C-alpha positions in Angstrom: 112.9 101.3 72.4 115.8 99.1 72.8 116.1 96.6 75.6 118.4 97.1 78.5 121.4 94.9 77.6 122.0 93.8 81.4 118.4 92.7 81.9 117.0 92.6 78.4 113.8 94.3 80.0 112.0 96.8 77.9 110.3 99.8 79.6 108.3 100.9 76.5 105.2 101.7 77.8 106.1 105.4 77.9 107.6 108.5 80.0 106.5 109.8 83.1 107.4 112.8 84.8 107.7 112.9 88.9 107.6 116.0 91.0 106.0 118.0 93.4 103.0 120.3 93.7 103.7 124.0 94.3 100.9 126.6 95.4 100.5 129.7 93.1 100.1 133.0 94.9 99.2 136.4 93.8 100.6 139.7 94.8 98.4 139.8 97.8 99.3 136.3 99.2 96.1 134.8 98.0 96.0 131.2 96.7 95.2 131.3 92.6 95.8 127.6 92.1 98.7 125.0 91.7 101.5 123.9 89.4 103.2 120.8 88.8 107.4 121.1 89.3 109.0 118.5 87.3 111.9 116.8 89.4 112.7 114.3 86.8 111.4 111.6 84.1 111.7 107.9 83.6 110.7 105.3 81.3 108.0 103.0 82.7 106.2 99.5 81.7 102.7 98.7 82.7 102.6 95.8 84.9 99.4 93.6 85.8 98.3 93.1 89.1 98.8 89.9 91.2 96.6 88.6 93.8 99.9 88.7 96.2 99.8 92.5 95.7 96.5 93.2 97.2 96.9 90.6 100.0 100.4 91.6 100.9 100.3 95.4 100.5 96.5 96.8 100.3 93.4 96.2 102.2 89.9 96.2 100.9 89.7 100.3 101.4 92.4 100.9 99.3 92.2 101.7 95.7 95.1 101.1 93.3 94.7 102.1 89.6 98.0 101.5 88.0 101.0 99.2 88.6 104.5 100.2 86.7 108.2 99.0 86.8 110.6 102.0 86.5 114.2 102.2 87.0 115.4 102.8 90.7 116.4 106.4 91.2 117.4 107.7 94.4 115.4 111.1 94.7 111.7 109.5 94.0 109.9 109.5 97.2 106.4 108.5 98.2 105.3 112.2 98.7 105.9 113.2 95.3 103.4 113.2 92.3 103.6 111.0 89.1 102.3 112.7 85.7 101.6 110.5 82.9 100.3 112.3 80.0 97.6 114.9 81.6 96.8 112.5 84.5 98.1 112.9 88.0 99.0 109.9 90.2 99.7 109.6 94.0 102.2 107.0 95.1 100.5 104.4 97.4 103.4 102.1 97.6 106.8 101.7 96.0 108.6 98.3 96.1 111.9 97.2 95.0 112.4 94.3 93.1 115.0 91.5 93.9 117.9 92.7 92.0 117.8 96.3 93.2 117.7 97.9 89.7 114.0 98.5 89.4 111.0 99.8 91.4 107.3 99.1 91.5 105.1 102.0 91.8 101.4 101.4 92.7 99.5 104.4 91.8 96.2 105.9 92.7 94.7 108.4 90.3 94.0 112.1 91.5 91.2 114.3 90.1 93.8 117.1 89.3 96.4 119.2 91.1 93.7 120.9 93.4 92.8 117.3 95.1 
């Protein structure tokens, strides 16, 4: 992938999807499962955790599995899910960088859509 001309930043770790979980029901209104409804997708770059990430944002009880950097978009919210490949993640924290062009997402892995 080509680097961004303005920032020379390469978001080359892959492509993620963000969206919401929708409950699927049968004709008798009984819940038969859940499905992922994609609202958009973003390029991302996997980042390393710093000691300050844990001391400033999280306590001992918090579990964060992944830190990624994405372009800032208006419709990305904390209540949405992230899908990378076949894995689903909850957004634990969103943190904008100083330039306002990028957002850091701290993600916690889910067992699946039914969690």
